[in-house]
KEBAKE-439377 format. One record per residue: residue in three letters; x, y, z of N, C-alpha, C in turn. Coordinates in steps of 0.02 Angstrom, whole numbers. Example, Ala and Ser with C-alpha at 12.3 -4.5 7.8 and 13.67 -1.06 7.14 Angstrom:
[node "Ala", [660, -284, 390], [615, -225, 390], [660, -165, 390]]
[node "Ser", [642, -112, 354], [684, -53, 357], [645, 2, 394]]
This chain:
[node "Met", [1012, 182, 289], [941, 221, 306], [905, 211, 248]]
[node "Glu", [935, 181, 170], [891, 168, 132], [857, 84, 139]]
[node "Arg", [909, 51, 177], [876, -19, 198], [823, -19, 240]]
[node "Met", [829, 26, 283], [775, 26, 332], [721, 65, 308]]
[node "Lys", [723, 96, 260], [654, 133, 214], [630, 81, 178]]
[node "His", [667, 38, 163], [633, -22, 106], [604, -87, 153]]
[node "Leu", [633, -94, 198], [605, -132, 259], [538, -106, 276]]
[node "Leu", [531, -44, 298], [471, -22, 320], [409, -15, 258]]
[node "Glu", [445, 6, 198], [393, 3, 151], [355, -65, 145]]
[node "Arg", [407, -120, 135], [366, -186, 137], [330, -201, 185]]
[node "Ser", [346, -187, 245], [308, -210, 295], [249, -172, 299]]
[node "Leu", [233, -100, 251], [186, -67, 273], [132, -82, 209]]
[node "Phe", [148, -151, 182], [101, -163, 134], [123, -133, 42]]
[node "Gly", [176, -79, 60], [185, -50, 8], [130, -15, -29]]
[node "Val", [81, -5, -31], [24, 26, -40], [44, 99, -66]]
[node "Cys", [71, 141, -41], [100, 214, -52], [147, 208, -112]]
[node "Ser", [196, 157, -99], [237, 156, -175], [201, 123, -221]]
[node "Tyr", [150, 83, -226], [122, 55, -276], [88, 112, -304]]
[node "Leu", [55, 146, -271], [0, 200, -282], [56, 249, -331]]
[node "Gly", [99, 277, -298], [153, 307, -332], [190, 292, -393]]
[node "Gln", [198, 226, -407], [223, 194, -444], [163, 194, -517]]
[node "Lys", [115, 186, -498], [56, 173, -530], [32, 261, -574]]
[node "Met", [32, 299, -524], [25, 366, -551], [82, 408, -575]]
[node "Gly", [149, 372, -558], [189, 405, -591], [225, 484, -554]]
[node "Ile", [209, 465, -480], [223, 521, -446], [271, 486, -373]]
[node "Ala", [311, 513, -331], [347, 493, -284], [308, 458, -221]]
[node "Ser", [326, 415, -194], [277, 389, -135], [288, 419, -89]]
[node "Thr", [336, 458, -66], [334, 513, 1], [272, 555, -25]]
[node "Arg", [263, 598, -83], [207, 628, -98], [137, 602, -88]]
[node "Val", [148, 541, -94], [72, 502, -86], [54, 483, -14]]
[node "Arg", [111, 466, 27], [117, 470, 99], [101, 523, 126]]
[node "Leu", [122, 581, 103], [113, 652, 144], [25, 659, 117]]
[node "Tyr", [-5, 650, 60], [-74, 651, 47], [-116, 616, 91]]
[node "Phe", [-99, 549, 97], [-126, 511, 153], [-133, 541, 218]]
[node "Ile", [-73, 559, 236], [-86, 605, 317], [-118, 655, 322]]
[node "Tyr", [-113, 703, 260], [-159, 769, 267], [-231, 741, 247]]
[node "Leu", [-256, 707, 213], [-328, 678, 209], [-338, 647, 273]]
[node "Ser", [-300, 620, 302], [-324, 563, 370], [-349, 613, 417]]
[node "Phe", [-303, 677, 426], [-321, 722, 469], [-383, 761, 452]]
[node "Gly", [-388, 782, 390], [-445, 824, 357], [-503, 783, 359]]
[node "Thr", [-519, 724, 349], [-569, 681, 351], [-579, 640, 411]]
[node "Leu", [-542, 644, 459], [-540, 614, 520], [-540, 532, 503]]
[node "Gly", [-486, 509, 472], [-456, 442, 459], [-501, 406, 402]]
[node "Ser", [-547, 436, 370], [-584, 387, 321], [-523, 361, 268]]
[node "Pro", [-479, 390, 247], [-423, 378, 205], [-392, 309, 233]]
[node "Leu", [-402, 284, 284], [-377, 239, 310], [-416, 174, 294]]
[node "Ile", [-466, 169, 267], [-524, 118, 258], [-494, 103, 173]]
[node "Phe", [-483, 159, 138], [-459, 147, 73], [-388, 117, 71]]
[node "Tyr", [-338, 138, 121], [-278, 105, 113], [-282, 40, 148]]
[node "Leu", [-332, 17, 188], [-330, -53, 203], [-368, -97, 154]]
[node "Phe", [-410, -69, 104], [-429, -98, 54], [-378, -118, -5]]
[node "Ile", [-339, -59, -22], [-293, -61, -64], [-234, -134, -33]]
[node "Ala", [-233, -125, 25], [-166, -172, 54], [-203, -234, 38]]
[node "Phe", [-266, -252, 51], [-301, -312, 57], [-285, -331, -20]]
[node "Trp", [-300, -287, -67], [-299, -313, -139], [-246, -321, -169]]
[node "Leu", [-193, -288, -143], [-122, -311, -152], [-94, -387, -136]]
[node "Asn", [-120, -385, -75], [-97, -469, -45], [-137, -518, -91]]
[node "Val", [-193, -509, -111], [-249, -557, -139], [-208, -559, -220]]
[node "Lys", [-186, -510, -236], [-145, -501, -302], [-72, -547, -299]]
[node "Lys", [-40, -524, -249], [19, -566, -242], [12, -640, -247]]
[node "Tyr", [-38, -669, -203], [-53, -742, -209], [-83, -771, -266]]
[node "Ile", [-125, -730, -314], [-143, -752, -374], [-81, -758, -425]]
[node "Arg", [-57, -714, -421], [10, -704, -467], [70, -769, -455]]
[node "Lys", [66, -793, -381], [114, -844, -368], [70, -915, -384]]
[node "Lys", [9, -911, -405], [-35, -979, -418], [-63, -1003, -349]]
[node "Asn", [-57, -991, -297], [-46, -1034, -233], [-136, -996, -222]]
[node "Leu", [-174, -1022, -250], [-245, -1016, -236], [-276, -1050, -185]]
[node "Ile", [-311, -1038, -141], [-348, -1069, -94], [-376, -1128, -104]]
[node "Trp", [-412, -1124, -146], [-447, -1200, -171], [-395, -1256, -191]]
[node "Glu", [-355, -1235, -217], [-305, -1288, -237], [-255, -1331, -196]]
[node "Arg", [-261, -1302, -125], [-220, -1339, -66], [-262, -1389, -43]]
């Protein structure tokens, strides 16, 4: 079960685990907040989630030194 959880977190960009780690709270609590906010505000936190996912991917590429203009 733990292996499946790790696979899903990796494939879903790891946004909730990243935010939970930065704020010092459990990632499951961050996921619940995203779910509750999405229902309460008709999905607008999804834009925030996608922005963070994009930023984490860009940050990963910068750290690997695989910049687009070097190819």
